[in-house]
LUMTI-346101 format. One line per field, with one value per residue (C-alpha): x, y, z; residue in one letter; residue number from 0. Coordinates in pm, 1 decimal. Each point is the difference from the previous one (the first is absolute). Layout:
x: [X_...];
y: [Y_...];
z: [Z_...];
rest: [a_...];
nr: [NUM_...];
REM end
This chain:
x: [1482.4_-125.4_-284.1_-126.7_-356.0_-74.6_-370.6_-238.0_244.1_308.3_322.5_339.5_177.7_293.5_-216.4_-43.4_360.6_124.9_-183.9_41.8_240.0_-271.2_-170.7_-359.9_-312.4_-206.6_-378.0_-307.9_-167.2_-351.2_-274.8_-318.9_-77.9_49.2_212.4_-300.1_117.5_332.5_-147.9_-102.3_-379.1_0.5_205.8_-218.7_266.4_221.8_-206.1_-370.2_-98.3_352.8_17.6_254.0_-154.6_161.3_-155.3_-114.8_-345.1_115.3_112.3_378.5_189.0_197.2_291.4_42.5_74.5_183.6_351.6_237.1_213.9_271.5_-175.9_-239.4_52.6_-325.0_-97.2_-189.3_-53.2_266.2_269.4_138.8_102.5_88.0_-254.3_210.8_-82.6_-317.3_-153.3_-114.9_-352.1_-133.0_-329.7_150.1_97.7_318.0_122.9_-128.6_323.0_201.6_-244.6_-75.8_-253.7_-368.9_-207.7_-321.5_143.6_-206.9_20.1_-291.6_-24.1_31.4_-380.5_-58.3_237.4_-180.9_-340.2_133.9_148.8_-317.3_-199.5_249.0_-9.2_-378.9_-4.1_249.8_-210.8_-310.1_201.5_138.9_-353.1_-117.1_307.4_-64.4_-353.2_118.2_256.8_-264.1_-253.7_251.0_143.2_347.3_-9.5_188.0_-134.9_-353.6_-236.6_-338.8_-186.2_-124.5_-198.9_241.3_91.5_118.8_-306.5_-254.4_-186.8_212.9_126.1_380.6_131.4_331.9_243.0_284.4_305.0_74.0_366.0_79.8_-326.0_-17.6_-346.9_-176.0_-317.9_-249.7_-324.9_-294.9_-59.3_182.1_263.1_13.2_297.7_191.7_352.1_247.1_282.0];
y: [3807.5_55.6_247.9_173.8_134.1_247.2_-13.6_256.5_287.9_145.3_-103.6_137.7_-225.0_-8.0_-200.6_-286.1_17.2_9.3_-319.1_-193.7_185.3_12.5_279.9_40.2_71.7_264.6_-36.6_206.1_49.7_-126.2_165.9_56.0_-123.1_-366.6_-227.5_-41.6_298.0_-177.3_-322.0_-85.3_20.8_-366.8_-137.0_-220.8_-167.4_-290.2_-236.1_-76.4_-187.9_-141.2_-109.7_158.6_201.7_-15.0_295.6_358.1_124.8_119.7_-354.7_58.7_-298.2_106.4_-223.9_179.9_338.0_-122.2_142.8_-140.9_248.5_-37.1_219.8_281.4_260.0_36.8_272.3_-102.7_174.5_249.7_-253.1_-85.8_-365.5_-237.3_-262.6_-256.3_-258.9_149.5_101.3_327.1_14.9_255.3_-6.5_227.1_360.5_-16.0_-308.4_28.6_180.6_-306.3_-266.2_-133.2_227.6_-104.1_103.4_28.0_173.8_304.2_203.6_201.4_365.4_273.8_40.2_-369.2_5.8_297.1_-174.7_-326.5_186.8_192.3_-326.4_-166.4_303.7_-0.3_-380.1_47.2_273.8_-217.4_-290.0_237.7_119.4_-364.1_-82.8_283.7_-119.6_-347.0_117.8_218.1_-292.9_-239.9_252.2_-79.4_-360.2_-276.6_-352.1_106.4_-38.9_129.1_215.1_360.7_213.3_111.0_363.0_22.7_-110.1_25.8_-297.7_-308.7_-179.3_30.8_-338.6_10.3_-185.3_149.9_-219.8_-91.5_-27.7_332.5_196.3_-20.7_39.6_-210.4_151.6_-22.0_185.9_-208.2_262.4_-84.7_255.9_149.3_-54.7_-330.2_-39.9_-207.6_161.0];
z: [2309.2_346.1_60.6_316.1_41.9_278.2_72.7_139.6_17.5_-158.3_176.2_-82.8_-246.7_232.9_249.5_-233.9_-134.1_348.4_91.5_-316.9_-227.9_-264.4_-190.3_122.1_-193.4_173.9_-30.3_51.1_339.0_87.1_-194.0_200.6_348.3_-69.8_-229.5_-233.9_-198.9_-63.5_-129.1_-354.5_-41.6_-114.0_296.7_210.9_220.5_-56.3_217.0_36.7_310.3_39.5_-367.0_-219.7_-284.2_-346.1_-176.7_85.6_-77.9_-343.9_-86.1_24.3_128.7_317.9_-90.0_-334.5_172.2_322.7_11.8_254.0_188.5_264.4_261.4_62.6_276.2_196.4_241.6_294.9_337.2_-67.9_-93.4_-342.2_-35.3_-279.7_-108.1_-189.5_-276.5_-125.4_-329.2_-163.5_-152.0_-248.6_201.3_264.7_-78.0_208.2_-174.6_-358.9_-123.0_89.2_-114.2_-343.2_-170.2_9.5_-295.7_205.0_309.0_90.9_322.6_146.9_-89.9_255.9_-15.7_54.8_295.6_156.8_-40.7_138.7_305.2_59.9_-7.0_242.4_240.6_0.2_79.5_271.1_157.3_-9.9_156.3_272.0_77.8_38.3_208.6_236.9_54.1_73.0_253.3_166.8_3.3_157.6_240.1_-136.7_126.5_-176.0_-69.2_-72.7_-301.6_-91.9_-242.6_-10.2_-235.9_-271.1_55.5_-366.7_-216.6_290.0_-142.8_59.1_307.8_66.5_141.0_168.5_210.0_201.5_47.8_362.0_-92.1_-158.6_-30.6_-373.9_-139.0_-278.4_-117.3_-282.2_-75.1_-124.0_-277.2_-326.2_-85.6_349.4_231.2_54.1_139.6_201.2_194.5];
rest: [x_x_x_x_x_x_x_x_x_x_x_x_x_x_x_x_x_x_x_x_x_x_x_x_x_x_x_x_x_x_x_x_x_x_x_x_x_x_x_x_x_x_x_x_x_x_x_x_x_x_x_x_x_x_x_x_x_x_x_x_x_x_x_x_x_x_x_x_x_x_x_x_x_x_x_x_x_x_x_x_x_x_x_x_x_x_x_x_x_x_x_x_x_x_x_x_x_x_x_x_x_x_x_x_x_x_x_x_x_x_x_x_x_x_x_x_x_x_x_x_x_x_x_x_x_x_x_x_x_x_x_x_x_x_x_x_x_x_x_x_x_x_x_x_x_x_x_x_x_x_x_x_x_x_x_x_x_x_x_x_x_x_x_x_x_x_x_x_x_x_x_x_x_x_x_x_x_x_x_x_x_x_x];
nr: [0_1_2_3_4_5_6_7_8_9_10_11_12_13_14_15_16_17_18_19_20_21_22_23_24_25_26_27_28_29_30_31_32_33_34_35_36_37_38_39_40_41_42_43_44_45_46_47_48_49_50_51_52_53_54_55_56_57_58_59_60_61_62_63_64_65_66_67_68_69_70_71_72_73_74_75_76_77_78_79_80_81_82_83_84_85_86_87_88_89_90_91_92_93_94_95_96_97_98_99_100_101_102_103_104_105_106_107_108_109_110_111_112_113_114_115_116_117_118_119_120_121_122_123_124_125_126_127_128_129_130_131_132_133_134_135_136_137_138_139_140_141_142_143_144_145_146_147_148_149_150_151_152_153_154_155_156_157_158_159_160_161_162_163_164_165_166_167_168_169_170_171_172_173_174_175_176_177_178_179_180_181_182];
REM end
């Protein structure tokens, strides 16, 4: 039996049937401001430094819950397109209805999602503050590097480099737990 998953938004069943003459499974939209709310709490990625992982953090073997499906419909940049020859995993909220059940699968609560989103927003605001200070210190020039007093923690030094190619900034504060990012 062929199955169709429509990710990230509800699409009319006729869309999938029109493309593939199959009955789709409609899934839930994203919870929270990132995909984190749609992942099992124990999911830690399928790869670790380019080596394939075999188990999640709860000790469940990935291969035991992998479910081959013919395709998944993905939504990206306003377009819905088929992504063929893939698998469904119970680790992801949008796919767990099609996948083999996992006895340890547990998704974050609404309160946990709100706390996670608030933490991410606060970090992004700190990073933005530091980025603005770097752009101001460099006068918007590309291909430069240096360090400034960290505007976030006020105690560390913020080392940075601005790409000469595309202007992306890499920066890290010398204070543990302060800002650090690569664009």
